[in-house]
C-alpha positions as CSV (number, residue, x, y, z in Angstrom):
1,M,-3.9,-5.3,-7.3
2,S,-0.2,-6.0,-6.4
3,T,0.8,-5.2,-10.0
4,F,-1.1,-2.0,-10.0
5,F,0.5,-1.0,-6.6
6,F,4.0,-1.8,-7.9
7,N,3.5,0.2,-11.1
8,F,2.0,3.1,-9.1
9,L,5.1,3.2,-6.9
10,L,7.3,3.1,-9.9
11,H,5.5,6.1,-11.4
12,C,5.5,7.9,-8.1
13,D,9.1,7.5,-7.4
14,D,9.9,8.6,-10.9
15,G,7.6,11.5,-11.0
16,W,5.7,13.6,-8.4
17,L,6.9,11.5,-5.4
18,S,10.5,12.3,-6.0
19,P,12.4,15.2,-7.4
20,E,13.5,15.4,-11.0
21,R,16.2,13.1,-12.1
22,E,19.6,14.6,-12.4
23,T,22.0,14.2,-15.3
24,L,24.7,11.7,-14.5
25,D,26.9,12.2,-17.4
26,N,29.4,14.9,-16.6
27,A,32.2,14.6,-19.2
28,A,33.7,17.9,-18.2
29,S,33.9,17.1,-14.5
30,F,37.2,16.5,-12.6
31,V,37.9,12.7,-12.3
32,P,39.9,11.9,-9.1
33,A,42.5,9.1,-9.0
34,G,40.9,5.7,-9.0
35,F,37.8,6.7,-10.9
36,P,37.2,4.9,-14.3
37,V,37.1,7.4,-17.1
38,S,34.8,5.4,-19.4
39,D,31.1,5.4,-19.1
40,T,28.3,3.1,-20.2
41,E,24.5,3.4,-20.7
42,L,23.1,6.2,-18.6
43,P,19.7,7.2,-17.5
44,P,18.2,9.9,-19.6
45,S,19.2,13.4,-18.6
46,P,16.8,16.3,-18.1
47,S,16.1,18.4,-21.1
48,P,18.4,21.5,-21.4
49,E,15.4,23.6,-21.8
50,K,14.0,22.4,-18.4
51,P,16.8,22.3,-15.9
52,A,16.1,20.5,-12.7
53,K,14.6,22.8,-10.1
54,P,16.0,22.9,-6.5
55,K,14.3,20.4,-4.2
56,S,12.3,21.6,-1.2
57,L,13.7,20.3,2.1
58,L,10.2,20.7,3.7
59,R,8.6,18.8,0.8
60,S,11.2,16.0,0.9
61,S,11.0,15.7,4.7
62,L,7.2,15.6,4.7
63,L,7.3,13.0,1.9
64,T,9.7,10.8,3.9
65,G,7.9,11.6,7.1
66,S,4.5,10.7,5.7
67,M,5.8,7.4,4.4
68,T,7.4,6.7,7.7
69,M,4.2,7.7,9.5
70,V,2.4,4.8,7.7
71,S,5.1,2.4,8.9
72,R,4.9,3.8,12.5
73,V,1.2,3.7,12.7
74,L,1.3,0.0,11.5
75,G,4.1,-0.4,14.1
76,L,1.7,0.8,16.8
77,I,-0.9,-1.7,15.5
78,R,1.7,-4.4,15.6
79,D,2.6,-3.5,19.2
80,I,-1.0,-3.5,20.2
81,V,-1.3,-7.0,18.7
82,L,1.9,-8.0,20.5
83,A,0.5,-6.7,23.8
84,S,-2.6,-8.7,23.3
85,V,-0.9,-11.9,22.3
86,L,2.2,-11.8,24.5
87,G,1.4,-9.2,27.2
88,A,4.4,-8.2,29.3
89,G,5.6,-11.5,30.6
90,G,8.5,-13.8,30.0
91,A,7.7,-14.6,26.3
92,M,7.5,-10.9,25.4
93,D,10.7,-10.2,27.3
94,A,12.5,-12.9,25.3
95,F,11.1,-11.7,22.0
96,A,11.9,-8.1,22.7
97,I,15.5,-8.9,23.3
98,A,15.8,-11.4,20.4
99,Q,14.5,-8.9,17.8
100,K,16.6,-6.1,19.3
101,I,19.9,-7.8,18.7
102,P,19.7,-8.0,14.9
103,N,18.1,-4.6,14.9
104,F,21.0,-3.2,16.9
105,F,23.6,-4.6,14.5
106,R,21.5,-3.5,11.6
107,R,21.6,0.1,12.8
108,L,25.4,-0.2,13.1
109,F,25.9,-1.8,9.7
110,A,23.1,-0.3,7.6
111,E,21.3,2.8,8.9
112,G,24.2,3.8,11.1
113,A,27.9,3.6,10.4
114,F,27.6,2.2,6.9
115,S,25.1,4.6,5.4
116,Q,26.8,7.6,7.1
117,A,30.2,6.5,5.6
118,F,28.8,5.4,2.2
119,I,26.6,8.4,1.3
120,P,29.4,11.0,1.4
121,V,31.7,8.8,-0.7
122,L,28.9,8.1,-3.2
123,S,28.1,11.8,-3.4
124,E,31.7,12.6,-4.0
125,Y,31.8,10.0,-6.9
126,R,28.6,11.6,-8.3
127,E,30.1,15.1,-8.1
128,K,33.5,14.3,-9.5
129,G,33.2,11.1,-11.6
130,T,31.1,9.4,-14.2
131,H,28.1,7.1,-13.9
132,A,30.4,4.1,-14.6
133,A,32.5,5.1,-11.6
134,V,29.4,5.2,-9.4
135,R,28.2,1.9,-10.7
136,E,31.6,0.2,-10.1
137,L,31.6,1.6,-6.5
138,V,28.2,0.2,-5.9
139,D,29.2,-3.2,-7.2
140,K,32.3,-3.4,-5.1
141,V,30.6,-2.1,-2.0
142,A,27.8,-4.7,-2.5
143,G,30.3,-7.5,-2.7
144,C,32.3,-6.4,0.4
145,L,29.4,-5.5,2.5
146,G,27.6,-8.7,1.6
147,S,30.5,-10.8,2.6
148,I,30.8,-9.1,6.0
149,L,27.1,-9.5,6.7
150,L,27.2,-13.1,5.7
151,L,30.0,-13.8,8.1
152,V,28.4,-11.9,10.9
153,T,25.1,-13.7,10.3
154,V,26.8,-17.2,10.4
155,V,28.5,-16.2,13.6
156,G,25.3,-15.0,15.1
157,V,23.3,-18.1,14.2
158,L,26.0,-20.5,15.4
159,G,26.7,-18.4,18.5
160,A,23.1,-17.8,19.5
161,V,23.7,-19.2,23.0
162,G,26.6,-16.7,23.6
163,F,24.5,-13.8,22.4
164,A,21.7,-15.0,24.8
165,Y,24.2,-14.9,27.7
166,I,25.4,-11.4,26.8
167,F,22.1,-9.7,26.1
168,G,19.9,-11.8,28.4
169,Y,22.3,-12.4,31.3
170,G,19.5,-12.0,33.8
171,Y,17.7,-15.0,32.3
172,A,20.6,-17.5,32.7
173,D,18.9,-19.0,35.8
174,E,15.6,-19.4,34.1
175,P,16.1,-22.4,31.7
176,E,12.8,-22.1,29.9
177,K,13.0,-18.4,29.1
178,F,16.7,-18.7,28.3
179,S,16.0,-21.5,25.8
180,L,13.3,-19.5,24.2
181,L,15.6,-16.5,23.9
182,T,18.3,-18.6,22.3
183,D,15.9,-20.1,19.7
184,L,14.5,-16.7,18.8
185,I,18.0,-15.2,18.4
186,R,18.9,-18.1,16.1
187,I,15.8,-17.5,13.9
188,T,15.9,-13.7,13.7
189,F,19.6,-13.2,13.2
190,P,19.5,-13.6,9.4
191,Y,17.3,-10.5,9.4
192,L,20.5,-8.5,10.0
193,M,21.9,-9.4,6.6
194,L,18.6,-9.0,4.7
195,I,17.7,-5.6,6.2
196,S,21.3,-4.3,6.0
197,L,21.3,-5.0,2.3
198,T,17.9,-3.3,2.1
199,G,19.5,-0.3,3.9
200,F,22.3,-0.3,1.3
201,A,19.8,-0.2,-1.5
202,G,17.9,2.6,0.3
203,A,21.1,4.6,0.8
204,I,21.6,4.6,-3.0
205,L,18.1,5.6,-3.7
206,N,18.2,8.4,-1.0
207,S,21.5,9.7,-2.6
208,Y,19.5,10.1,-5.8
209,D,16.8,12.0,-3.9
210,R,14.4,9.1,-4.2
211,F,13.1,9.1,-0.7
212,A,9.7,7.5,-1.1
213,I,10.6,3.8,-1.6
214,P,13.2,3.5,1.2
215,A,10.7,5.3,3.5
216,V,7.8,3.0,2.7
217,T,9.8,-0.3,2.9
218,P,9.6,-0.6,6.7
219,V,5.9,-1.0,6.4
220,F,6.4,-4.6,5.3
221,L,8.0,-5.7,8.6
222,N,4.9,-4.5,10.5
223,V,2.5,-6.1,8.0
224,F,4.3,-9.5,8.2
225,M,4.4,-9.4,12.0
226,I,0.7,-8.5,12.3
227,A,-0.3,-11.2,9.9
228,A,1.9,-13.7,11.8
229,A,0.4,-12.8,15.1
230,L,-3.2,-13.0,13.9
231,L,-3.1,-15.8,11.3
232,V,-0.4,-18.3,12.1
233,A,0.6,-17.9,15.8
234,D,-1.7,-20.7,16.8
235,F,0.2,-23.2,14.7
236,F,3.4,-22.7,16.8
237,P,4.1,-23.9,20.4
238,N,4.7,-20.3,21.4
239,P,3.4,-17.2,19.4
240,A,6.9,-15.7,19.7
241,Y,8.2,-18.3,17.2
242,A,5.7,-17.2,14.5
243,L,6.7,-13.6,15.1
244,A,10.4,-14.4,14.7
245,W,9.9,-16.2,11.4
246,S,7.8,-13.3,10.2
247,I,10.7,-11.0,10.7
248,V,12.9,-13.1,8.4
249,A,10.2,-13.2,5.7
250,A,9.8,-9.5,5.9
251,G,13.5,-9.0,5.4
252,I,13.5,-11.1,2.2
253,F,10.5,-9.2,0.8
254,S,11.9,-5.8,1.7
255,L,15.2,-6.5,-0.1
256,L,13.5,-7.8,-3.2
257,F,11.1,-4.9,-3.3
258,Q,13.8,-2.3,-3.7
259,L,15.7,-4.0,-6.5
260,P,13.5,-2.8,-9.4
261,F,14.0,0.8,-8.3
262,L,17.7,0.4,-8.4
263,R,17.4,-0.9,-11.9
264,Q,15.5,2.2,-12.8
265,I,18.5,4.4,-12.1
266,H,20.9,1.8,-13.6
267,L,22.5,0.9,-10.3
268,L,21.3,-2.6,-9.6
269,P,24.4,-4.1,-8.0
270,S,26.4,-6.9,-9.5
271,P,28.4,-7.8,-6.3
272,K,32.1,-8.0,-6.8
273,L,34.6,-8.6,-4.0
274,D,37.4,-6.1,-4.2
275,W,38.8,-4.7,-0.9
276,S,41.5,-2.7,-2.8
277,H,39.0,-0.4,-4.6
278,P,39.8,3.1,-3.4
279,G,36.1,3.9,-2.7
280,V,35.7,0.7,-0.6
281,K,38.9,1.5,1.3
282,R,37.6,5.1,1.9
283,I,34.3,3.8,3.2
284,L,36.0,1.3,5.5
285,V,38.2,4.1,6.9
286,L,35.2,6.3,7.5
287,M,33.0,3.4,8.8
288,T,35.4,2.0,11.4
289,P,35.0,4.9,13.9
290,A,31.4,5.5,12.9
291,L,30.5,2.0,14.0
292,F,30.6,3.4,17.5
293,G,29.8,7.1,17.1
294,V,26.5,6.9,15.2
295,S,24.9,4.3,17.5
296,V,25.5,5.8,20.9
297,S,21.8,6.1,21.6
298,Q,21.2,2.5,20.5
299,L,24.1,1.3,22.7
300,N,22.5,3.1,25.6
301,L,19.1,1.5,24.9
302,L,20.7,-1.9,24.5
303,L,22.5,-1.4,27.9
304,D,19.1,-0.6,29.4
305,S,17.7,-3.9,28.1
306,I,20.6,-5.9,29.4
307,I,20.3,-4.5,32.9
308,A,16.5,-4.8,32.8
309,T,16.8,-8.6,32.4
310,M,18.1,-8.5,36.0
311,L,15.0,-6.6,37.3
312,G,12.5,-9.4,37.0
313,D,9.6,-10.2,34.7
314,G,8.1,-7.3,32.8
315,A,10.9,-4.8,33.0
316,V,12.2,-5.4,29.5
317,S,8.6,-5.3,28.2
318,W,7.8,-2.0,30.0
319,L,10.9,-0.4,28.4
320,F,10.0,-1.9,25.0
321,Y,6.5,-0.4,25.0
322,S,7.8,3.0,26.2
323,D,10.6,3.1,23.7
324,R,8.1,2.2,20.9
325,L,6.0,5.3,21.6
326,V,9.0,7.6,21.8
327,E,10.2,6.1,18.5
328,L,7.0,7.3,16.8
329,P,7.9,11.0,16.6
330,L,11.6,10.2,16.5
331,G,11.2,7.9,13.5
332,V,8.6,10.0,11.6
333,F,10.4,13.3,12.0
334,G,13.9,12.9,13.4
335,V,14.9,10.1,11.1
336,A,13.1,11.7,8.1
337,I,14.9,15.0,8.5
338,A,18.3,13.3,8.9
339,T,17.6,11.1,5.9
340,V,16.7,14.2,3.7
341,I,19.6,16.4,4.8
342,M,22.4,13.8,4.7
343,P,22.7,13.7,0.8
344,G,22.3,17.4,0.6
345,L,25.0,18.2,3.2
346,S,27.3,15.7,1.5
347,R,26.9,17.4,-1.8
348,L,27.4,20.9,-0.2
349,S,30.5,19.7,1.6
350,A,31.9,18.3,-1.6
351,A,31.1,21.6,-3.4
352,Q,32.7,23.5,-0.4
353,S,29.5,25.6,0.1
354,G,30.0,26.4,3.7
355,E,27.2,29.0,4.1
356,K,24.6,26.8,2.5
357,F,25.8,23.9,4.7
358,S,25.1,26.0,7.8
359,H,21.7,27.1,6.5
360,M,20.7,23.5,5.9
361,L,21.7,22.5,9.5
362,D,19.9,25.5,10.9
363,W,16.7,24.6,9.0
364,A,16.9,21.0,10.4
365,I,17.4,22.2,14.0
366,R,14.4,24.6,13.6
367,F,12.3,21.8,12.4
368,V,13.4,19.6,15.3
369,V,12.4,22.2,17.8
370,L,9.0,22.7,16.1
371,I,8.2,19.0,16.5
372,A,10.2,17.7,19.5
373,L,9.0,20.1,22.2
374,P,5.2,19.5,21.7
375,A,5.8,15.8,21.2
376,T,7.8,15.6,24.5
377,L,5.1,17.5,26.5
378,A,2.3,15.4,25.0
379,L,4.0,12.1,25.7
380,I,4.6,13.1,29.3
381,I,1.1,14.5,30.0
382,L,-0.7,11.8,28.1
383,A,1.5,8.8,29.0
384,E,-1.2,6.8,30.8
385,P,-4.1,7.7,28.5
386,I,-2.0,6.6,25.5
387,L,-0.9,3.4,27.1
388,Y,-4.4,2.5,28.3
389,T,-5.8,3.2,24.9
390,L,-3.3,1.2,22.9
391,F,-2.3,-1.7,25.1
392,Y,-4.8,-2.3,27.9
393,H,-6.3,-5.5,26.7
394,G,-5.4,-9.2,26.3
395,E,-2.5,-10.1,28.5
396,M,-1.7,-6.5,29.6
397,T,-2.5,-5.6,33.2
398,S,-3.2,-2.3,34.9
399,N,0.2,-2.6,36.7
400,D,1.9,-3.1,33.3
401,I,0.4,0.1,32.1
402,L,1.4,2.1,35.2
403,M,5.0,0.8,35.1
404,S,5.2,1.5,31.3
405,S,3.9,5.0,31.9
406,Y,6.7,5.8,34.3
407,S,9.4,4.7,31.8
408,L,7.6,6.4,28.9
409,K,7.8,9.8,30.8
410,A,11.5,9.3,31.5
411,Y,12.3,8.4,27.9
412,A,10.2,11.3,26.6
413,L,12.4,13.7,28.5
414,G,15.1,12.8,26.1
415,L,13.1,13.0,22.9
416,F,14.4,16.5,22.0
417,A,18.0,15.3,22.5
418,F,17.4,12.1,20.5
419,M,16.1,14.1,17.6
420,L,18.9,16.7,17.8
421,I,21.5,13.9,17.6
422,K,19.8,12.6,14.4
423,V,20.3,15.9,12.6
424,L,23.6,17.0,14.2
425,V,25.6,13.8,13.4
426,P,25.2,14.3,9.6
427,G,26.9,17.7,10.1
428,Y,30.0,15.7,10.9
429,F,29.7,12.7,8.7
430,A,28.8,14.7,5.6
431,R,32.2,16.3,5.9
432,Q,33.7,12.8,6.5
433,D,34.6,13.7,10.1
434,M,34.0,10.4,11.8
435,K,36.3,10.9,14.8
436,S,34.5,13.7,16.5
437,P,31.2,11.9,17.0
438,V,33.1,8.9,18.2
439,R,34.9,10.9,20.9
440,I,31.6,12.6,21.9
441,G,29.8,9.2,21.9
442,I,32.4,7.7,24.2
443,I,31.8,10.6,26.7
444,A,28.0,10.1,26.5
445,I,28.4,6.3,27.1
446,I,30.6,6.9,30.1
447,A,28.2,9.5,31.5
448,N,25.3,7.0,31.1
449,I,27.2,4.3,32.8
450,L,28.2,6.6,35.7
451,M,24.7,7.9,36.2
452,K,23.0,4.4,36.2
453,P,24.1,3.2,39.7
454,L,23.4,6.7,41.2
455,V,19.9,6.7,39.8
456,V,18.8,3.0,39.3
457,I,19.9,1.6,42.7
458,P,17.9,4.0,44.8
459,L,14.9,3.6,42.6
460,V,15.1,-0.2,42.9
461,M,15.6,-0.2,46.6
462,L,13.0,2.3,47.5
463,W,10.2,1.9,44.9
464,E,11.2,-1.1,42.7
465,L,11.3,1.3,39.7
466,G,14.7,0.4,38.4
467,H,13.5,0.4,34.8
468,V,12.5,4.1,35.2
469,G,16.1,4.9,36.2
470,L,17.4,3.2,33.1
471,A,15.2,5.3,30.9
472,F,16.0,8.5,32.7
473,T,19.8,8.1,32.6
474,T,19.6,7.2,28.9
475,A,17.6,10.4,28.3
476,M,20.2,12.5,30.2
477,A,23.1,10.9,28.4
478,A,21.4,11.9,25.1
479,Y,21.5,15.5,26.2
480,V,25.2,15.2,27.0
481,N,25.7,13.7,23.5
482,A,23.6,16.4,21.7
483,Y,25.2,19.3,23.6
484,L,28.7,18.2,22.7
485,L,27.8,17.6,19.1
486,Y,26.3,21.1,18.9
487,R,29.2,22.7,20.6
488,G,31.6,21.0,18.2
489,L,29.8,22.3,15.2
490,R,29.7,25.8,16.6
491,K,33.4,25.9,17.7
492,S,34.5,24.8,14.2
493,E,32.2,27.4,12.7
494,V,30.6,24.7,10.5
495,Y,27.2,25.8,12.0
496,N,26.3,29.4,12.6
497,P,22.8,29.8,14.0
498,A,20.5,32.3,12.3
499,S,20.0,35.7,14.1
500,N,16.3,35.2,14.8
501,W,16.6,32.2,17.3
502,P,15.7,34.3,20.4
503,R,12.5,35.3,18.8
504,L,11.8,31.7,17.6
505,W,12.2,30.4,21.2
506,L,9.7,32.9,22.5
507,R,7.2,31.9,19.8
508,Y,7.6,28.2,20.2
509,G,7.4,28.6,24.0
510,A,4.1,30.4,23.8
511,A,2.6,27.8,21.4
512,N,3.7,25.0,23.7
513,L,2.1,26.7,26.7
514,A,-1.2,26.7,24.8
515,L,-0.8,23.0,24.1
516,V,-0.1,22.1,27.7
517,A,-3.1,24.2,28.9
518,V,-5.4,22.3,26.6
519,L,-4.1,18.8,27.5
520,L,-4.2,19.4,31.2
521,G,-7.7,20.9,30.9
522,F,-9.0,17.7,29.3
523,L,-7.3,15.4,31.8
524,A,-8.8,17.4,34.7
525,F,-12.2,16.1,33.7
526,W,-11.4,12.9,31.8
527,N,-9.5,10.7,34.3
528,L,-11.2,7.3,34.2
529,W,-9.2,5.8,31.4
530,P,-8.9,2.2,32.9
531,Y,-12.7,2.0,33.3
532,W,-13.8,3.1,29.8
533,G,-14.2,0.6,26.9
534,V,-11.8,0.4,24.1
535,M,-13.8,2.5,21.6
536,E,-14.5,5.2,24.2
537,R,-10.8,5.4,25.1
538,I,-9.9,5.7,21.4
539,L,-12.6,8.4,20.8
540,R,-11.6,10.5,23.8
541,L,-7.9,10.2,23.1
542,A,-8.4,11.3,19.5
543,I,-10.4,14.3,20.7
544,V,-7.7,15.3,23.2
545,C,-4.9,14.9,20.6
546,I,-6.6,16.7,17.8
547,T,-7.7,19.6,20.0
548,G,-4.2,19.9,21.5
549,L,-2.6,19.8,18.0
550,A,-5.1,22.4,16.8
551,A,-4.3,24.7,19.8
552,Y,-0.6,24.3,19.1
553,L,-1.0,25.2,15.4
554,I,-3.3,28.1,16.0
555,A,-0.9,29.5,18.6
556,L,2.0,29.2,16.2
557,V,0.1,31.2,13.6
558,A,-1.0,33.7,16.3
559,V,2.6,34.4,17.3
560,G,3.8,34.8,13.7
561,V,5.2,31.4,12.6
562,R,4.5,30.8,8.9
563,L,4.9,27.8,6.7
564,R,7.3,29.8,4.5
565,D,9.7,30.0,7.4
566,F,10.5,26.3,6.8
567,K,10.9,26.3,3.1
568,A,14.4,25.6,2.1
569,Q,16.1,24.1,-1.0
570,H,18.6,21.3,-1.3
């Protein structure tokens, strides 16, 4: 069965699941300084009689989104299992922080700064150099990135106590919880190196328009964690240890899984340490400011977790469950769109196609508006029904659900901004402009820090809802970030919105009103969510969601929105 699945994915990524392969041998192309001029064995080029057709942005986004959806659904199942096994107490708080630390650095090194710096340089090498030049770049980057990650991992494992003090400061006076947190950090930190190298492999595949495999890879983490919680947790003194080891195992498997697909395109790295390579130096120059700029939202969320450790048991867990639900539409659509447009924008920038660059950004923003607005409204209106349906069993209490629903609504307010940031930042990085997002990110971080005491302290003193203030200020800081990114692209005339936006806003607004009316209508009659059984809650929530989605889609069609409006090529 595993052999069949593996061969099936090989076929899919080479055929209908990914666009046609491009020719990599461009003997007539301009070769910049520092590029090797010799070439070696190349993947077969498309037949001259059958030139590669333009790729559909919608198709690629839906492909990536559908693969990501599988991962996110499994992620929800994983979180349901976590809620049942760990609840929202001290062990869950410690595990949430321990797994967030390597994930935070992973987003800086892999999905964040590194990929945003690496993809434009790789695209430039593809446009202007030979396949041998691309392969040499990949080898040198693999060696340099791997050495950095190994050093950071060793520092993280040896300095686990220090990281526990920084990220779990509020637990310093609780020896048992602090010791558990330290152990979990020491176990999970190697995941940073493993998943960052997996992200490196995924960035290469995405640059060659092979989106399926990188999109499906996150599934493995959820599968391993679910298996650990259900099958081996009882063999450990605390279930959190089993979950921590499952994260490391998933990282190893995820990295090994991508290697055959790199071999398919003749780019399986042979790591070589060479800091003087011009491509490596260029990536480092671009990556240094991007380390901060691309991860502003993550820094804000991490700051929330650090402060939440000072708000008592449960606060970190409430924020964790809320964030996971907001991450569902953000990961399925926001990240998918950003993943698809980044290579295309990089190629258009290298080819100096300014008008097409603007059109691609406009397409991405339209898609975000189409998805983010109804998702925001649904999460706010259905916060408690969703949380009761998914997490109200095992160690979770009704108070945990109520507290989580407050922070979920606050985080959901920022979903539109979170998704906009995902698609606006590539508009800078694709042009190798790393400084502007950094400057904007600093402003957003400062705004978040300034807002926190003004919002959090009154909520703590009056209603003991400090965690809600943390979520709300993070959402508002995201709007500051998104607005400044948007304004920068407009002022530089990199992005010029299409002329039909006023009409689009009216159409989307009417469709969202229909969605709200249906959801509120259901909740007016179905309001006993804590008292229904698990299956009844699942059935009723499914009916509400499906009917609301149908109302939204029917309203879109009624006001004149058509699928062809979202068809674009890259």
